[in-house]
C-alpha positions in Angstrom: -0.7 -39.2 16.7 -1.6 -36.0 14.8 1.2 -33.6 14.1 1.4 -30.5 16.3 2.0 -26.9 15.3 3.3 -24.1 17.4 2.4 -20.5 16.4 4.5 -17.8 18.1 3.1 -14.6 16.8 -0.2 -13.0 15.7 -1.0 -15.0 12.7 -4.7 -15.6 12.1 -7.1 -16.2 9.3 -9.1 -19.0 7.5 -5.9 -20.8 6.6 -4.8 -21.1 10.2 -8.3 -22.3 11.2 -7.9 -25.0 8.6 -4.6 -26.1 10.1 -6.1 -26.0 13.6 -9.0 -28.3 12.5 -6.6 -30.8 11.0 -3.7 -30.8 13.4 -3.0 -30.0 17.1 -2.2 -26.3 17.4 -0.9 -24.1 20.3 -1.0 -20.4 19.6 0.5 -17.6 21.7 0.9 -14.3 19.9 3.5 -13.1 22.5 5.6 -16.3 22.7 8.3 -14.6 20.6 8.8 -12.3 23.5 9.7 -15.3 25.8 12.6 -17.1 24.1 13.4 -19.3 27.1 9.9 -20.5 27.3 9.8 -21.1 23.5 13.0 -23.1 23.7 11.5 -25.3 26.4 8.3 -25.9 24.4 9.6 -26.3 20.8 10.7 -29.9 21.1 7.1 -31.1 21.3 6.1 -29.8 17.9 6.3 -30.9 14.2 5.9 -27.4 12.8 6.8 -23.9 13.9 4.9 -20.9 12.4 6.3 -17.4 12.8 6.3 -13.9 11.4 9.4 -11.6 11.6 9.7 -11.1 15.4 10.6 -14.7 16.4 14.3 -15.4 16.3 14.6 -18.9 14.9 18.2 -19.5 15.9 20.4 -22.6 15.5 19.9 -23.3 19.2 16.1 -23.2 18.8 16.2 -25.4 15.8 18.4 -27.9 17.5 15.9 -28.0 20.3 13.1 -28.6 17.9 13.7 -32.3 17.6 10.4 -33.2 16.0 10.1 -30.2 13.7 10.1 -30.8 9.9 8.9 -27.4 8.7 9.2 -23.8 9.8 6.6 -21.5 8.2 7.4 -17.8 7.9 4.4 -15.5 7.2 6.2 -12.9 5.0 8.9 -12.3 2.5 12.2 -12.2 4.3 13.8 -15.1 6.2 16.5 -13.1 7.9 15.0 -13.9 11.3 15.5 -17.6 10.6 18.9 -19.5 10.5 18.2 -21.1 7.2 21.6 -22.8 7.1 20.9 -24.5 10.5 17.5 -25.5 9.3 19.0 -27.0 6.1 21.7 -28.8 8.1 18.9 -30.3 10.2 16.7 -31.3 7.3 14.0 -28.8 8.2 12.0 -27.1 5.4 11.8 -23.4 5.6 8.6 -22.3 3.8 7.7 -18.6 3.3 5.5 -16.3 1.2 7.6 -14.4 -1.3 4.9 -13.1 -3.6 1.8 -12.7 -1.5 2.3 -9.2 -0.1 4.2 -7.6 -3.0 1.3 -5.7 -4.4 0.5 -4.1 -1.0 4.2 -3.0 -0.5 4.3 -1.6 -4.0 1.2 0.5 -3.3 2.6 1.7 0.0 5.7 2.9 -1.8 3.5 4.9 -4.2 1.5 6.3 -1.3 4.6 7.4 0.6 6.1 9.1 -2.5 2.8 11.0 -3.0 2.8 12.0 0.6 6.4 13.3 0.3 5.8 15.1 -3.0 2.5 16.7 -2.0 3.1 17.1 1.8 -0.3 15.5 2.7 0.5 14.7 6.4 1.6 18.2 7.2 -1.3 19.7 5.3 -3.8 17.4 7.2 -2.3 18.4 10.6 -2.4 22.1 9.7 -6.1 22.1 8.7 -7.0 20.1 11.8 -5.3 22.9 13.8 -7.7 25.4 12.2 -5.3 26.7 9.7 -5.6 27.3 5.9 -2.1 27.8 4.7 -2.3 26.8 1.1 1.0 28.2 -0.2 2.9 26.6 2.7 2.0 23.2 1.3 3.0 23.8 -2.3 4.0 20.3 -3.7 5.4 18.8 -6.8 4.3 16.2 -9.4 5.6 12.7 -9.7 5.2 13.1 -13.5 8.5 13.5 -15.3 10.6 12.8 -12.2 13.2 10.0 -12.1 12.6 7.1 -9.7 15.6 5.0 -8.8 14.8 1.5 -7.6 17.4 -0.4 -5.7 16.5 -4.1 -6.1 14.2 -5.0 -9.1 12.7 -8.1 -7.6 9.1 -9.1 -7.0 8.3 -5.8 -5.3 10.7 -3.5 -7.1 9.3 -4.6 -10.5 5.7 -3.8 -9.3 6.8 -0.4 -8.2 8.4 0.2 -11.6 5.1 -0.6 -13.4 3.1 1.7 -11.1 5.7 4.5 -11.4 5.6 4.3 -15.2 1.8 4.8 -15.0 2.5 8.1 -13.2 4.8 9.2 -16.1 8.0 8.7 -14.1 11.3 7.8 -15.7 12.4 4.5 -14.0 16.0 3.5 -13.5 17.1 0.6 -11.4 20.1 -1.1 -9.8 20.2 -4.8 -9.3 23.6 -6.6 -9.5 21.8 -10.0 -10.1 19.9 -9.0 -13.2 21.0 -8.4 -16.9 19.4 -6.0 -19.3 17.5 -8.9 -20.9 16.0 -10.2 -17.7 12.2 -10.4 -17.8 11.8 -7.9 -15.0 13.9 -5.3 -16.9 12.4 -5.8 -20.3 8.8 -5.9 -19.2 8.9 -3.0 -16.8 10.9 -0.9 -19.3 13.2 0.1 -16.4 16.6 1.2 -17.4 19.3 -0.9 -15.7 22.1 1.3 -14.4 24.9 1.2 -11.8 24.4 2.3 -8.2 26.1 5.7 -8.7 23.7 6.6 -11.5 20.7 5.7 -9.3 22.1 7.9 -6.5 23.0 10.9 -8.7 20.1 11.0 -11.1 17.1 10.0 -9.0 14.5 12.4 -7.6 13.1 9.5 -5.5 14.9 6.4 -4.5 13.1 3.3 -3.2 14.9 0.3 -1.6 13.9 -3.3 -2.1 16.6 -5.5 -0.8 16.9 -8.4 1.7 18.9 -8.1 5.0 22.4 -9.4 4.2 26.0 -8.3 5.0 26.1 -6.9 1.5 23.1 -4.6 2.0 23.8 -3.5 5.6 24.0 0.3 5.6 24.2 0.4 1.8 22.6 3.9 2.3 25.2 5.7 4.4 27.0 9.0 4.6 28.9 8.4 1.4 25.9 7.2 -0.7 23.7 10.0 0.7 26.3 12.5 -0.3 25.8 11.4 -3.9 22.1 12.1 -3.9 20.5 15.3 -5.0 19.7 17.6 -2.1 16.2 17.8 -3.6 15.7 14.0 -3.6 13.6 11.8 -1.4 14.4 8.3 0.0 11.9 5.6 0.7 12.6 2.3 2.5 10.0 -0.4 2.9 12.4 -3.4 2.8 14.8 -3.9 5.7 15.8 -1.3 8.3 19.4 -2.5 8.2 19.8 -1.1 4.7 19.8 2.5 6.0 22.3 4.0 8.5 19.9 6.1 10.5 22.6 8.4 12.0 23.7 9.3 8.5 20.1 9.8 7.3 19.5 12.2 10.2 22.5 14.3 9.3 21.5 14.4 5.7 17.9 15.5 6.6 19.0 18.2 9.1 21.8 19.7 6.9 19.7 20.0 3.8 21.6 17.3 2.0 18.3 15.5 1.4 14.8 16.9 1.0 13.0 14.1 2.8 12.5 10.4 3.6 10.0 7.8 4.4 10.8 4.7 6.5 8.4 1.8 7.1 11.3 -0.3 8.6 13.9 0.5 11.1 17.3 -0.7 12.3 15.7 -1.7 15.6 12.1 -2.7 15.7 10.3 -1.4 17.6 12.7 1.6 17.6 13.9 3.3 20.8 13.8 7.1 21.0 15.4 8.6 17.9 16.2 12.1 16.8 14.5 11.1 13.5 11.2 11.3 15.4 11.5 15.0 15.8 11.9 15.9 12.1 9.2 17.3 9.9 10.7 16.1 6.7 10.4 12.3 7.4 7.4 10.0 7.4 7.6 7.0 9.7 5.2 4.0 9.7 5.5 0.9 11.9 6.5 -1.8 9.3 3.0 -1.9 7.8 3.7 -1.9 4.1 2.5 -5.5 3.8 -0.4 -5.1 6.3 -3.5 -5.0 4.1 -6.4 -7.3 4.6 -5.9 -8.7 1.1 -2.1 -9.3 1.5 -2.4 -10.9 4.9 -5.2 -13.2 3.7 -2.9 -14.4 0.9 0.1 -14.7 3.2 -1.8 -16.8 5.7 -3.5 -18.9 3.1 -0.2 -19.7 1.3 1.7 -20.3 4.5 -1.0 -22.7 5.8 -1.0 -24.5 2.5 2.7 -25.2 2.5 2.8 -26.2 6.2 -0.1 -28.6 5.5 1.7 -30.0 2.4 4.9 -30.7 4.3 3.1 -32.3 7.3 1.1 -34.4 4.8 4.3 -35.6 3.0 4.0 -33.4 0.0 6.5 -30.8 -1.2 6.2 -27.2 -0.3 5.5 -24.8 -3.1 7.2 -21.8 -1.7 10.5 -22.7 0.1 13.8 -21.1 1.0 15.9 -24.2 1.1 14.2 -27.4 -0.2 10.6 -28.6 -0.6 10.6 -31.9 1.4 12.1 -32.5 4.8 15.3 -34.5 4.9 14.9 -35.6 8.5 
């Protein structure tokens, strides 16, 4: 009997069509919204394919009695109980490199929008106004960019920021000054306090862990320049939104841009009423090119595991231990 694959979110592309042609596949882009139904169904499938909305809990994995691989279309695996999967012998495959370029470009775009006030200027002209002096901006050239997390995305941001003539400093407790990422990007590795105090822009690139939860809070925001800007395209849990609102409304911070939120989709928030914040709906990785790479790589690893081969991109181990 051919292996069967269950897809719980909107994941499409040639890679998925290739899997569908080779295996049995059931696809429901809204199944993540129906956890009880998903739990009833999952025991009939050999592979589970998700994005970031599906909560792949220990209960769900225990019910997935045939499953040997969970494929995650994206970088983070915080919506997956990787320990439970490991204990059950299930491979967790993901796509850590495939959308890094798109996210890095989004960061540069958000910084330019903050520095040059493009969104406000666009809205003003469309209202029939022509208030040039009201939208006086500033250059990125010569400014200091602080990067929290010099991993796959942070390093790419560092390279692009250097091309703009920015001074790049970074905080990453898991790197040394001789690490490839540090030496090749020419970023200056410093402590967290230095990033907070010296940066004109700070961009966050961390996973969602207990260590990073609310790492940007009232105390850390107080250490930033009142003229500085904060950008977060990593995980919403890294920023305490109440503290950010206070900083933005009391002139303790010049502005911010959030692509990710503590709750997604977010409920009504006072942040939505501010003019000095840019908000996008978790789209940093959503380019055609990145999503084609993500789906192709994900499909390749799911196919490899189902065919008895080791996954190439995995969060726990390459071959199932079931």
